[in-house]
N, CA and C atoms of all chains as a GROMACS GRO file, in nm:
protein
  582
    1MET      N    1   0.063  -0.100  -0.002
    1MET     CA    2  -0.035   0.002  -0.003
    1MET      C    3   0.071   0.114   0.002
    2ILE      N    4   0.176   0.126   0.046
    2ILE     CA    5   0.300   0.265   0.049
    2ILE      C    6   0.320   0.324  -0.035
    3VAL      N    7   0.357   0.169  -0.137
    3VAL     CA    8   0.373   0.231  -0.312
    3VAL      C    9   0.287   0.294  -0.388
    4VAL      N   10   0.153   0.241  -0.362
    4VAL     CA   11   0.024   0.308  -0.415
    4VAL      C   12   0.024   0.432  -0.379
    5GLU      N   13   0.049   0.470  -0.204
    5GLU     CA   14   0.050   0.611  -0.163
    5GLU      C   15   0.138   0.665  -0.244
    6ILE      N   16   0.277   0.691  -0.257
    6ILE     CA   17   0.371   0.723  -0.284
    6ILE      C   18   0.308   0.773  -0.431
    7LEU      N   19   0.301   0.691  -0.501
    7LEU     CA   20   0.233   0.709  -0.611
    7LEU      C   21   0.134   0.841  -0.684
    8VAL      N   22   0.070   0.776  -0.618
    8VAL     CA   23  -0.045   0.911  -0.592
    8VAL      C   24   0.009   1.025  -0.533
    9SER      N   25   0.064   1.062  -0.468
    9SER     CA   26   0.128   1.133  -0.415
    9SER      C   27   0.223   1.196  -0.517
   10PHE      N   28   0.294   1.164  -0.568
   10PHE     CA   29   0.336   1.183  -0.716
   10PHE      C   30   0.293   1.221  -0.826
   11PHE      N   31   0.177   1.185  -0.860
   11PHE     CA   32   0.056   1.228  -0.950
   11PHE      C   33   0.016   1.361  -0.938
   12LEU      N   34   0.014   1.344  -0.777
   12LEU     CA   35  -0.073   1.487  -0.704
   12LEU      C   36   0.050   1.587  -0.704
   13ILE      N   37   0.097   1.586  -0.726
   13ILE     CA   38   0.192   1.712  -0.690
   13ILE      C   39   0.240   1.785  -0.848
   14ILE      N   40   0.252   1.616  -0.889
   14ILE     CA   41   0.306   1.662  -1.075
   14ILE      C   42   0.177   1.755  -1.146
   15GLY      N   43   0.094   1.714  -1.154
   15GLY     CA   44  -0.114   1.785  -1.168
   15GLY      C   45  -0.073   1.896  -1.097
   16ALA      N   46  -0.037   1.938  -0.977
   16ALA     CA   47  -0.057   2.071  -0.905
   16ALA      C   48   0.044   2.161  -0.930
   17PHE      N   49   0.165   2.092  -0.947
   17PHE     CA   50   0.302   2.134  -1.033
   17PHE      C   51   0.215   2.259  -1.224
   18PHE      N   52   0.179   2.163  -1.277
   18PHE     CA   53   0.186   2.184  -1.360
   18PHE      C   54   0.059   2.298  -1.401
   19ALA      N   55  -0.063   2.276  -1.330
   19ALA     CA   56  -0.139   2.391  -1.316
   19ALA      C   57  -0.115   2.534  -1.264
   20LEU      N   58  -0.016   2.529  -1.154
   20LEU     CA   59   0.034   2.628  -1.148
   20LEU      C   60   0.130   2.660  -1.249
   21ALA      N   61   0.218   2.578  -1.310
   21ALA     CA   62   0.288   2.665  -1.434
   21ALA      C   63   0.245   2.700  -1.557
   22GLY      N   64   0.064   2.615  -1.530
   22GLY     CA   65   0.003   2.695  -1.649
   22GLY      C   66  -0.042   2.863  -1.624
   23SER      N   67  -0.092   2.858  -1.449
   23SER     CA   68  -0.127   3.012  -1.440
   23SER      C   69  -0.054   3.091  -1.438
   24ILE      N   70   0.050   3.053  -1.394
   24ILE     CA   71   0.168   3.157  -1.446
   24ILE      C   72   0.190   3.234  -1.537
   25GLY      N   73   0.205   3.133  -1.640
   25GLY     CA   74   0.231   3.183  -1.764
   25GLY      C   75   0.085   3.299  -1.814
   26LEU      N   76  -0.045   3.217  -1.777
   26LEU     CA   77  -0.117   3.290  -1.750
   26LEU      C   78  -0.127   3.496  -1.682
   27PHE      N   79  -0.010   3.491  -1.613
   27PHE     CA   80  -0.042   3.543  -1.550
   27PHE      C   81   0.116   3.645  -1.564
   28ARG      N   82   0.208   3.577  -1.633
   28ARG     CA   83   0.316   3.679  -1.657
   28ARG      C   84   0.321   3.684  -1.783
   29LEU      N   85   0.260   3.650  -1.920
   29LEU     CA   86   0.316   3.674  -2.033
   29LEU      C   87   0.243   3.791  -2.100
   30GLN      N   88   0.341   3.823  -2.237
   30GLN     CA   89   0.240   4.012  -2.222
   30GLN      C   90   0.159   3.995  -2.325
   31ASP      N   91   0.152   3.876  -2.447
   31ASP     CA   92   0.063   3.936  -2.592
   31ASP      C   93  -0.032   3.796  -2.499
   32PHE      N   94  -0.198   3.803  -2.595
   32PHE     CA   95  -0.237   3.750  -2.566
   32PHE      C   96  -0.269   3.566  -2.651
   33PHE      N   97  -0.183   3.529  -2.786
   33PHE     CA   98  -0.178   3.448  -2.801
   33PHE      C   99  -0.084   3.380  -2.685
   34THR      N  100   0.065   3.450  -2.686
   34THR     CA  101   0.118   3.368  -2.567
   34THR      C  102   0.074   3.287  -2.445
   35ARG      N  103  -0.063   3.411  -2.402
   35ARG     CA  104  -0.080   3.352  -2.280
   35ARG      C  105  -0.174   3.210  -2.318
   36LEU      N  106  -0.269   3.233  -2.404
   36LEU     CA  107  -0.390   3.134  -2.450
   36LEU      C  108  -0.243   3.048  -2.502
   37HIS      N  109  -0.083   3.046  -2.491
   37HIS     CA  110  -0.033   2.864  -2.496
   37HIS      C  111  -0.026   2.827  -2.363
   38GLY      N  112   0.019   2.901  -2.273
   38GLY     CA  113   0.006   2.814  -2.170
   38GLY      C  114  -0.062   2.801  -2.087
   39PRO      N  115  -0.187   2.820  -2.077
   39PRO     CA  116  -0.276   2.760  -1.943
   39PRO      C  117  -0.369   2.694  -2.039
   40THR      N  118  -0.392   2.646  -2.184
   40THR     CA  119  -0.461   2.575  -2.234
   40THR      C  120  -0.364   2.385  -2.228
   41LYS      N  121  -0.250   2.435  -2.223
   41LYS     CA  122  -0.217   2.307  -2.235
   41LYS      C  123  -0.129   2.211  -2.042
   42ALA      N  124  -0.077   2.362  -2.047
   42ALA     CA  125  -0.053   2.312  -1.876
   42ALA      C  126  -0.132   2.252  -1.830
   43THR      N  127  -0.249   2.336  -1.859
   43THR     CA  128  -0.375   2.280  -1.696
   43THR      C  129  -0.448   2.145  -1.752
   44THR      N  130  -0.450   2.115  -1.869
   44THR     CA  131  -0.496   1.992  -1.924
   44THR      C  132  -0.384   1.892  -1.893
   45LEU      N  133  -0.242   1.906  -1.928
   45LEU     CA  134  -0.211   1.787  -1.834
   45LEU      C  135  -0.172   1.759  -1.665
   46GLY      N  136  -0.244   1.911  -1.637
   46GLY     CA  137  -0.244   1.921  -1.469
   46GLY      C  138  -0.334   1.835  -1.420
   47VAL      N  139  -0.490   1.849  -1.520
   47VAL     CA  140  -0.578   1.746  -1.411
   47VAL      C  141  -0.560   1.674  -1.470
   48GLY      N  142  -0.502   1.588  -1.590
   48GLY     CA  143  -0.516   1.514  -1.670
   48GLY      C  144  -0.419   1.391  -1.546
   49SER      N  145  -0.364   1.440  -1.531
   49SER     CA  146  -0.213   1.407  -1.373
   49SER      C  147  -0.316   1.328  -1.264
   50MET      N  148  -0.375   1.463  -1.190
   50MET     CA  149  -0.484   1.426  -1.107
   50MET      C  150  -0.575   1.369  -1.138
   51ALA      N  151  -0.623   1.339  -1.255
   51ALA     CA  152  -0.715   1.226  -1.272
   51ALA      C  153  -0.694   1.129  -1.197
   52ILE      N  154  -0.550   1.080  -1.288
   52ILE     CA  155  -0.507   0.960  -1.293
   52ILE      C  156  -0.418   0.897  -1.132
   53ALA      N  157  -0.363   1.007  -1.077
   53ALA     CA  158  -0.431   1.009  -0.906
   53ALA      C  159  -0.525   0.937  -0.844
   54SER      N  160  -0.612   1.016  -0.877
   54SER     CA  161  -0.759   0.971  -0.802
   54SER      C  162  -0.808   0.860  -0.886
   55ALA      N  163  -0.768   0.792  -0.988
   55ALA     CA  164  -0.836   0.681  -1.026
   55ALA      C  165  -0.710   0.539  -0.957
   56ILE      N  166  -0.600   0.619  -0.975
   56ILE     CA  167  -0.499   0.520  -0.854
   56ILE      C  168  -0.558   0.452  -0.726
   57TYR      N  169  -0.553   0.608  -0.658
   57TYR     CA  170  -0.629   0.574  -0.539
   57TYR      C  171  -0.742   0.501  -0.471
   58PHE      N  172  -0.879   0.576  -0.579
   58PHE     CA  173  -1.025   0.517  -0.592
   58PHE      C  174  -0.989   0.398  -0.618
   59SER      N  175  -0.915   0.260  -0.716
   59SER     CA  176  -0.917   0.183  -0.746
   59SER      C  177  -0.822   0.092  -0.650
   60PHE      N  178  -0.757   0.126  -0.566
   60PHE     CA  179  -0.645   0.040  -0.465
   60PHE      C  180  -0.638   0.027  -0.403
   61LEU      N  181  -0.710   0.202  -0.320
   61LEU     CA  182  -0.774   0.166  -0.143
   61LEU      C  183  -0.890   0.174  -0.119
   62LYS      N  184  -0.973   0.156  -0.252
   62LYS     CA  185  -1.117   0.109  -0.220
   62LYS      C  186  -1.149  -0.024  -0.310
   63GLU      N  187  -1.260  -0.065  -0.294
   63GLU     CA  188  -1.231  -0.250  -0.329
   63GLU      C  189  -1.334  -0.156  -0.506
   64GLY      N  190  -1.323  -0.242  -0.610
   64GLY     CA  191  -1.335  -0.212  -0.694
   64GLY      C  192  -1.269  -0.055  -0.814
   65LEU      N  193  -1.234  -0.078  -0.987
   65LEU     CA  194  -1.250  -0.071  -1.051
   65LEU      C  195  -1.324   0.092  -1.041
   66SER      N  196  -1.230   0.197  -1.038
   66SER     CA  197  -1.257   0.293  -1.061
   66SER      C  198  -1.211   0.370  -1.179
   67LEU      N  199  -1.307   0.386  -1.225
   67LEU     CA  200  -1.270   0.468  -1.397
   67LEU      C  201  -1.351   0.596  -1.427
   68HIS      N  202  -1.415   0.699  -1.305
   68HIS     CA  203  -1.500   0.790  -1.360
   68HIS      C  204  -1.410   0.875  -1.409
   69GLU      N  205  -1.290   0.931  -1.363
   69GLU     CA  206  -1.158   1.011  -1.368
   69GLU      C  207  -1.120   1.024  -1.481
   70VAL      N  208  -1.148   0.886  -1.573
   70VAL     CA  209  -1.061   0.884  -1.712
   70VAL      C  210  -1.182   0.940  -1.768
   71LEU      N  211  -1.338   0.918  -1.761
   71LEU     CA  212  -1.425   1.004  -1.861
   71LEU      C  213  -1.356   1.196  -1.848
   72ILE      N  214  -1.371   1.274  -1.716
   72ILE     CA  215  -1.349   1.356  -1.724
   72ILE      C  216  -1.188   1.392  -1.810
   73THR      N  217  -1.065   1.270  -1.788
   73THR     CA  218  -1.008   1.307  -1.868
   73THR      C  219  -1.015   1.367  -2.003
   74LEU      N  220  -1.096   1.242  -2.026
   74LEU     CA  221  -1.048   1.245  -2.212
   74LEU      C  222  -1.164   1.331  -2.306
   75PHE      N  223  -1.248   1.346  -2.186
   75PHE     CA  224  -1.372   1.512  -2.234
   75PHE      C  225  -1.306   1.632  -2.214
   76LEU      N  226  -1.186   1.661  -2.141
   76LEU     CA  227  -1.084   1.769  -2.114
   76LEU      C  228  -1.050   1.808  -2.252
   77PHE      N  229  -0.960   1.645  -2.279
   77PHE     CA  230  -0.866   1.612  -2.360
   77PHE      C  231  -0.920   1.657  -2.514
   78ILE      N  232  -1.068   1.675  -2.499
   78ILE     CA  233  -1.100   1.642  -2.668
   78ILE      C  234  -1.188   1.819  -2.619
   79THR      N  235  -1.185   1.795  -2.534
   79THR     CA  236  -1.272   1.976  -2.548
   79THR      C  237  -1.153   2.121  -2.570
   80ALA      N  238  -1.073   2.107  -2.513
   80ALA     CA  239  -0.986   2.199  -2.436
   80ALA      C  240  -0.950   2.264  -2.582
   81PRO      N  241  -0.840   2.140  -2.672
   81PRO     CA  242  -0.799   2.244  -2.865
   81PRO      C  243  -0.955   2.350  -2.904
   82VAL      N  244  -1.034   2.264  -2.880
   82VAL     CA  245  -1.139   2.278  -2.931
   82VAL      C  246  -1.231   2.454  -2.934
   83SER      N  247  -1.182   2.508  -2.721
   83SER     CA  248  -1.161   2.642  -2.714
   83SER      C  249  -1.148   2.657  -2.744
   84ALA      N  250  -0.957   2.640  -2.759
   84ALA     CA  251  -0.887   2.706  -2.751
   84ALA      C  252  -0.856   2.782  -2.892
   85HIS      N  253  -0.914   2.682  -2.988
   85HIS     CA  254  -0.929   2.733  -3.139
   85HIS      C  255  -1.038   2.833  -3.142
   86PHE      N  256  -1.135   2.837  -3.100
   86PHE     CA  257  -1.233   2.895  -3.081
   86PHE      C  258  -1.160   3.049  -3.030
   87LEU      N  259  -1.116   3.061  -2.840
   87LEU     CA  260  -1.007   3.179  -2.836
   87LEU      C  261  -0.988   3.226  -2.949
   88ALA      N  262  -0.910   3.175  -2.990
   88ALA     CA  263  -0.766   3.230  -3.073
   88ALA      C  264  -0.854   3.272  -3.205
   89LYS      N  265  -1.047   3.264  -3.233
   89LYS     CA  266  -1.057   3.299  -3.366
   89LYS      C  267  -1.142   3.410  -3.328
   90ALA      N  268  -1.176   3.425  -3.204
   90ALA     CA  269  -1.255   3.550  -3.125
   90ALA      C  270  -1.151   3.670  -3.097
   91ALA      N  271  -1.009   3.622  -3.049
   91ALA     CA  272  -0.880   3.699  -3.011
   91ALA      C  273  -0.874   3.821  -3.196
   92ARG      N  274  -0.874   3.728  -3.287
   92ARG     CA  275  -0.812   3.778  -3.448
   92ARG      C  276  -0.956   3.812  -3.513
   93HIS      N  277  -1.074   3.790  -3.457
   93HIS     CA  278  -1.229   3.880  -3.501
   93HIS      C  279  -1.188   3.992  -3.369
   94GLN      N  280  -1.093   4.033  -3.326
   94GLN     CA  281  -1.078   4.101  -3.266
   94GLN      C  282  -0.997   4.249  -3.225
   95ARG      N  283  -0.903   4.151  -3.412
   95ARG     CA  284  -0.805   4.244  -3.445
   95ARG      C  285  -0.674   4.234  -3.251
   96LEU      N  286  -0.675   4.171  -3.248
   96LEU     CA  287  -0.544   4.173  -3.105
   96LEU      C  288  -0.376   4.115  -3.200
   97HIS      N  289  -0.408   4.132  -3.300
   97HIS     CA  290  -0.313   4.077  -3.353
   97HIS      C  291  -0.256   4.194  -3.425
   98GLU      N  292  -0.327   4.295  -3.478
   98GLU     CA  293  -0.307   4.379  -3.469
   98GLU      C  294  -0.216   4.491  -3.400
   99ASP      N  295  -0.049   4.505  -3.317
   99ASP     CA  296  -0.059   4.578  -3.202
   99ASP      C  297   0.029   4.636  -3.224
  100LYS      N  298   0.020   4.765  -3.182
  100LYS     CA  299   0.084   4.898  -3.213
  100LYS      C  300   0.196   4.873  -3.193
  101ASP      N  301   0.221   4.809  -3.041
  101ASP     CA  302   0.347   4.822  -3.008
  101ASP      C  303   0.500   4.708  -3.121
  102HIS      N  304   0.392   4.590  -3.153
  102HIS     CA  305   0.469   4.528  -3.222
  102HIS      C  306   0.530   4.606  -3.403
  103PRO      N  307   0.608   4.553  -3.412
  103PRO     CA  308   0.642   4.616  -3.594
  103PRO      C  309   0.605   4.508  -3.694
  104GLU      N  310   0.571   4.543  -3.728
  104GLU     CA  311   0.464   4.417  -3.869
  104GLU      C  312   0.537   4.294  -3.911
  105THR      N  313   0.585   4.208  -3.895
  105THR     CA  314   0.667   4.073  -3.954
  105THR      C  315   0.601   4.035  -4.123
  106MET      N  316   0.207   1.099   0.465
  106MET     CA  317   0.275   1.092   0.287
  106MET      C  318   0.174   1.110   0.219
  107LEU      N  319   0.033   1.136   0.200
  107LEU     CA  320  -0.031   1.141   0.127
  107LEU      C  321  -0.111   1.249   0.170
  108ASN      N  322  -0.097   1.316   0.291
  108ASN     CA  323  -0.203   1.395   0.391
  108ASN      C  324  -0.109   1.539   0.344
  109VAL      N  325   0.054   1.505   0.280
  109VAL     CA  326   0.144   1.644   0.281
  109VAL      C  327   0.139   1.625   0.138
  110ALA      N  328   0.180   1.542   0.024
  110ALA     CA  329   0.112   1.581  -0.156
  110ALA      C  330  -0.055   1.646  -0.114
  111LEU      N  331  -0.138   1.592  -0.076
  111LEU     CA  332  -0.254   1.683  -0.041
  111LEU      C  333  -0.252   1.891  -0.018
  112VAL      N  334  -0.150   1.835   0.088
  112VAL     CA  335  -0.196   1.979   0.175
  112VAL      C  336  -0.084   2.092   0.013
  113ILE      N  337  -0.004   2.015   0.007
  113ILE     CA  338   0.094   2.109  -0.137
  113ILE      C  339  -0.031   2.115  -0.252
  114ALA      N  340  -0.064   1.992  -0.307
  114ALA     CA  341  -0.125   2.031  -0.428
  114ALA      C  342  -0.244   2.115  -0.404
  115PHE      N  343  -0.329   2.142  -0.296
  115PHE     CA  344  -0.404   2.262  -0.264
  115PHE      C  345  -0.342   2.377  -0.251
  116VAL      N  346  -0.241   2.385  -0.210
  116VAL     CA  347  -0.180   2.532  -0.190
  116VAL      C  348  -0.143   2.590  -0.311
  117PHE      N  349  -0.098   2.494  -0.398
  117PHE     CA  350  -0.038   2.520  -0.556
  117PHE      C  351  -0.154   2.533  -0.624
  118MET      N  352  -0.284   2.473  -0.617
  118MET     CA  353  -0.376   2.528  -0.656
  118MET      C  354  -0.460   2.662  -0.613
  119THR      N  355  -0.442   2.674  -0.524
  119THR     CA  356  -0.541   2.840  -0.474
  119THR      C  357  -0.417   2.951  -0.503
  120LEU      N  358  -0.295   2.925  -0.509
  120LEU     CA  359  -0.179   3.003  -0.576
  120LEU      C  360  -0.215   3.020  -0.748
  121ALA      N  361  -0.285   2.936  -0.814
  121ALA     CA  362  -0.305   2.905  -0.947
  121ALA      C  363  -0.371   3.003  -0.965
  122GLN      N  364  -0.520   2.978  -0.827
  122GLN     CA  365  -0.703   3.027  -0.858
  122GLN      C  366  -0.656   3.242  -0.846
  123LEU      N  367  -0.563   3.189  -0.790
  123LEU     CA  368  -0.528   3.335  -0.738
  123LEU      C  369  -0.518   3.405  -0.825
  124LEU      N  370  -0.370   3.368  -0.924
  124LEU     CA  371  -0.381   3.415  -1.045
  124LEU      C  372  -0.422   3.400  -1.172
  125ASN      N  373  -0.500   3.330  -1.191
  125ASN     CA  374  -0.602   3.327  -1.274
  125ASN      C  375  -0.725   3.482  -1.289
  126LEU      N  376  -0.751   3.462  -1.082
  126LEU     CA  377  -0.877   3.587  -1.085
  126LEU      C  378  -0.785   3.718  -1.105
  127TYR      N  379  -0.639   3.745  -1.067
  127TYR     CA  380  -0.620   3.837  -1.139
  127TYR      C  381  -0.592   3.873  -1.283
  128ARG      N  382  -0.615   3.774  -1.333
  128ARG     CA  383  -0.611   3.779  -1.511
  128ARG      C  384  -0.730   3.820  -1.578
  129LEU      N  385  -0.873   3.748  -1.456
  129LEU     CA  386  -0.965   3.796  -1.509
  129LEU      C  387  -1.026   3.958  -1.450
  130PHE      N  388  -0.934   4.035  -1.370
  130PHE     CA  389  -0.976   4.165  -1.361
  130PHE      C  390  -0.905   4.197  -1.415
  131LYS      N  391  -0.809   4.183  -1.410
  131LYS     CA  392  -0.742   4.305  -1.516
  131LYS      C  393  -0.682   4.275  -1.665
  132GLY      N  394  -0.731   4.187  -1.705
  132GLY     CA  395  -0.678   4.151  -1.848
  132GLY      C  396  -0.756   4.200  -1.966
  133PRO      N  397  -0.653   4.273  -2.059
  133PRO     CA  398  -0.683   4.392  -2.103
  133PRO      C  399  -0.797   4.421  -2.202
  134SER      N  400  -0.809   4.270  -2.246
  134SER     CA  401  -0.917   4.256  -2.346
  134SER      C  402  -1.043   4.142  -2.328
  135LEU      N  403  -1.145   4.135  -2.442
  135LEU     CA  404  -1.231   4.024  -2.363
  135LEU      C  405  -1.176   3.872  -2.397
  136PRO      N  406  -1.103   3.868  -2.454
  136PRO     CA  407  -1.078   3.701  -2.496
  136PRO      C  408  -0.925   3.680  -2.349
  137ASP      N  409  -0.888   3.762  -2.304
  137ASP     CA  410  -0.818   3.734  -2.135
  137ASP      C  411  -0.868   3.719  -2.093
  138ARG      N  412  -1.019   3.797  -2.089
  138ARG     CA  413  -1.108   3.732  -1.942
  138ARG      C  414  -1.151   3.591  -1.996
  139ILE      N  415  -1.200   3.554  -2.122
  139ILE     CA  416  -1.304   3.446  -2.119
  139ILE      C  417  -1.188   3.345  -2.091
  140LEU      N  418  -1.064   3.366  -2.110
  140LEU     CA  419  -0.966   3.296  -2.098
  140LEU      C  420  -0.906   3.226  -1.977
  141ALA      N  421  -0.909   3.368  -1.889
  141ALA     CA  422  -0.891   3.341  -1.749
  141ALA      C  423  -1.006   3.257  -1.659
  142LEU      N  424  -1.122   3.263  -1.705
  142LEU     CA  425  -1.277   3.233  -1.692
  142LEU      C  426  -1.268   3.039  -1.728
  143ASP      N  427  -1.159   3.032  -1.820
  143ASP     CA  428  -1.184   2.917  -1.900
  143ASP      C  429  -1.087   2.808  -1.805
  144THR      N  430  -0.943   2.910  -1.787
  144THR     CA  431  -0.887   2.791  -1.660
  144THR      C  432  -0.912   2.846  -1.540
  145MET      N  433  -1.014   2.949  -1.506
  145MET     CA  434  -1.045   2.878  -1.344
  145MET      C  435  -1.104   2.758  -1.367
  146TYR      N  436  -1.248   2.707  -1.477
  146TYR     CA  437  -1.333   2.589  -1.446
  146TYR      C  438  -1.222   2.495  -1.396
  147ILE      N  439  -1.152   2.493  -1.516
  147ILE     CA  440  -1.067   2.407  -1.528
  147ILE      C  441  -0.994   2.365  -1.396
  148ASN      N  442  -0.924   2.420  -1.340
  148ASN     CA  443  -0.825   2.439  -1.215
  148ASN      C  444  -0.935   2.394  -1.083
  149ALA      N  445  -1.086   2.484  -1.079
  149ALA     CA  446  -1.232   2.488  -1.022
  149ALA      C  447  -1.218   2.249  -1.040
  150LEU      N  448  -1.206   2.221  -1.099
  150LEU     CA  449  -1.211   2.074  -1.153
  150LEU      C  450  -1.098   1.982  -1.084
  151ALA      N  451  -1.012   2.096  -1.134
  151ALA     CA  452  -0.902   2.005  -1.045
  151ALA      C  453  -0.915   1.988  -0.831
  152LEU      N  454  -0.973   2.098  -0.826
  152LEU     CA  455  -0.962   2.137  -0.682
  152LEU      C  456  -1.097   2.046  -0.617
  153PHE      N  457  -1.163   2.022  -0.665
  153PHE     CA  458  -1.260   1.956  -0.653
  153PHE      C  459  -1.232   1.744  -0.692
  154VAL      N  460  -1.125   1.734  -0.759
  154VAL     CA  461  -1.072   1.617  -0.771
  154VAL      C  462  -0.998   1.590  -0.665
  155LEU      N  463  -0.912   1.692  -0.626
  155LEU     CA  464  -0.838   1.647  -0.487
  155LEU      C  465  -0.958   1.642  -0.395
  156LEU      N  466  -1.095   1.739  -0.377
  156LEU     CA  467  -1.184   1.718  -0.226
  156LEU      C  468  -1.234   1.587  -0.256
  157GLY      N  469  -1.285   1.544  -0.355
  157GLY     CA  470  -1.267   1.381  -0.320
  157GLY      C  471  -1.172   1.278  -0.282
  158ILE      N  472  -1.023   1.313  -0.273
  158ILE     CA  473  -0.920   1.229  -0.227
  158ILE      C  474  -0.929   1.227  -0.117
  159TYR      N  475  -0.910   1.375  -0.065
  159TYR     CA  476  -0.978   1.448   0.077
  159TYR      C  477  -1.060   1.394   0.176
  160PHE      N  478  -1.119   1.404   0.123
  160PHE     CA  479  -1.293   1.363   0.202
  160PHE      C  480  -1.335   1.246   0.176
  161ASP      N  481  -1.239   1.128   0.082
  161ASP     CA  482  -1.225   1.007   0.092
  161ASP      C  483  -1.398   0.940   0.030
  162THR      N  484  -1.434   1.063  -0.061
  162THR     CA  485  -1.590   1.029  -0.118
  162THR      C  486  -1.564   1.029  -0.294
  163ALA      N  487  -1.635   0.924  -0.349
  163ALA     CA  488  -1.716   0.949  -0.486
  163ALA      C  489  -1.777   1.062  -0.540
  164THR      N  490  -1.832   1.115  -0.400
  164THR     CA  491  -1.947   1.190  -0.454
  164THR      C  492  -1.887   1.311  -0.606
  165TYR      N  493  -1.766   1.348  -0.553
  165TYR     CA  494  -1.723   1.483  -0.608
  165TYR      C  495  -1.701   1.456  -0.779
  166PHE      N  496  -1.734   1.372  -0.856
  166PHE     CA  497  -1.677   1.312  -0.960
  166PHE      C  498  -1.790   1.374  -1.085
  167GLU      N  499  -1.921   1.373  -1.041
  167GLU     CA  500  -1.996   1.374  -1.084
  167GLU      C  501  -2.003   1.512  -1.079
  168ALA      N  502  -2.023   1.666  -1.006
  168ALA     CA  503  -1.986   1.761  -1.018
  168ALA      C  504  -1.907   1.804  -1.093
  169ALA      N  505  -1.737   1.695  -1.063
  169ALA     CA  506  -1.688   1.758  -1.153
  169ALA      C  507  -1.719   1.785  -1.324
  170LEU      N  508  -1.709   1.638  -1.324
  170LEU     CA  509  -1.783   1.674  -1.482
  170LEU      C  510  -1.920   1.768  -1.550
  171ILE      N  511  -2.011   1.763  -1.428
  171ILE     CA  512  -2.089   1.862  -1.496
  171ILE      C  513  -2.035   2.026  -1.493
  172ILE      N  514  -1.926   2.023  -1.438
  172ILE     CA  515  -1.875   2.182  -1.462
  172ILE      C  516  -1.762   2.175  -1.557
  173ALA      N  517  -1.709   2.068  -1.604
  173ALA     CA  518  -1.628   2.008  -1.721
  173ALA      C  519  -1.711   2.068  -1.839
  174VAL      N  520  -1.873   2.013  -1.846
  174VAL     CA  521  -1.950   2.018  -1.944
  174VAL      C  522  -1.979   2.165  -1.983
  175MET      N  523  -2.005   2.187  -1.858
  175MET     CA  524  -2.079   2.370  -1.866
  175MET      C  525  -1.969   2.470  -1.876
  176GLY      N  526  -1.853   2.472  -1.833
  176GLY     CA  527  -1.730   2.514  -1.850
  176GLY      C  528  -1.696   2.552  -2.023
  177PHE      N  529  -1.714   2.402  -2.094
  177PHE     CA  530  -1.692   2.440  -2.224
  177PHE      C  531  -1.804   2.476  -2.270
  178ILE      N  532  -1.930   2.465  -2.280
  178ILE     CA  533  -2.000   2.506  -2.332
  178ILE      C  534  -1.977   2.680  -2.333
  179SER      N  535  -2.012   2.704  -2.231
  179SER     CA  536  -1.977   2.850  -2.186
  179SER      C  537  -1.839   2.913  -2.295
  180THR      N  538  -1.730   2.825  -2.242
  180THR     CA  539  -1.647   2.895  -2.336
  180THR      C  540  -1.642   2.939  -2.479
  181VAL      N  541  -1.725   2.846  -2.514
  181VAL     CA  542  -1.773   2.797  -2.704
  181VAL      C  543  -1.877   2.866  -2.719
  182ALA      N  544  -1.942   2.975  -2.597
  182ALA     CA  545  -2.043   3.094  -2.641
  182ALA      C  546  -1.994   3.174  -2.652
  183THR      N  547  -1.924   3.230  -2.553
  183THR     CA  548  -1.858   3.359  -2.483
  183THR      C  549  -1.791   3.384  -2.637
  184SER      N  550  -1.683   3.292  -2.714
  184SER     CA  551  -1.594   3.314  -2.809
  184SER      C  552  -1.687   3.333  -2.954
  185LYS      N  553  -1.816   3.306  -2.969
  185LYS     CA  554  -1.883   3.303  -3.035
  185LYS      C  555  -1.973   3.456  -3.038
  186TYR      N  556  -2.030   3.494  -2.917
  186TYR     CA  557  -2.057   3.572  -2.911
  186TYR      C  558  -1.937   3.691  -2.993
  187LEU      N  559  -1.820   3.719  -2.918
  187LEU     CA  560  -1.732   3.732  -2.913
  187LEU      C  561  -1.743   3.759  -3.134
  188MET      N  562  -1.738   3.635  -3.185
  188MET     CA  563  -1.694   3.692  -3.295
  188MET      C  564  -1.788   3.687  -3.370
  189ARG      N  565  -1.916   3.683  -3.342
  189ARG     CA  566  -2.074   3.702  -3.460
  189ARG      C  567  -2.123   3.788  -3.384
  190GLY      N  568  -2.110   3.811  -3.272
  190GLY     CA  569  -2.182   3.927  -3.215
  190GLY      C  570  -2.324   3.836  -3.203
  191ASP      N  571  -2.382   3.708  -3.219
  191ASP     CA  572  -2.503   3.648  -3.187
  191ASP      C  573  -2.423   3.463  -3.164
  192ILE      N  574  -2.524   3.423  -3.105
  192ILE     CA  575  -2.412   3.281  -3.051
  192ILE      C  576  -2.491   3.199  -3.154
  193VAL      N  577  -2.666   3.175  -3.135
  193VAL     CA  578  -2.761   3.074  -3.254
  193VAL      C  579  -2.731   3.128  -3.313
  194GLU      N  580  -2.726   3.138  -3.417
  194GLU     CA  581  -2.770   3.234  -3.593
  194GLU      C  582  -2.872   3.121  -3.617
   0.00000   0.00000   0.00000
């Protein structure tokens, strides 16, 4: 059981670290499109890792296999690129890429 | 061991939520605010999963799943509104 506990703790720490990294990216980066790239990747990895931790925890320390979390992970992995694409399209429609501070490339 | 990891994960997620909240209030453009909300609901979902492990109950999965679905729909709807000025045409 100690191995399972170490595994769950490892995945929890990894997931929380990646979620924090994505939010720091959202906080620090200066352009909208660079800000878009931070959380949409790092946060899904963070939540996916946490869901794996939860699945391991409830499968081994409780009785029975627990696969609800895989459903959440699957749904997030499908929808995260779609919402990021929609956000980028909305930002282009608002002409955020034509910033006056940056030169024309 | 697991308790220490849970506390560390809670602290990290709370910090992440605070940073998202800053971007939600500050964000210079509207897509920035929508992106901050999107990140906030995904982090809230992670917090629900953490709470499920912490309280040792399986009740929170449905709540997390519903947050995932509703958050995705709301992100798409608001982005669509910014793009077209209308949601359902």
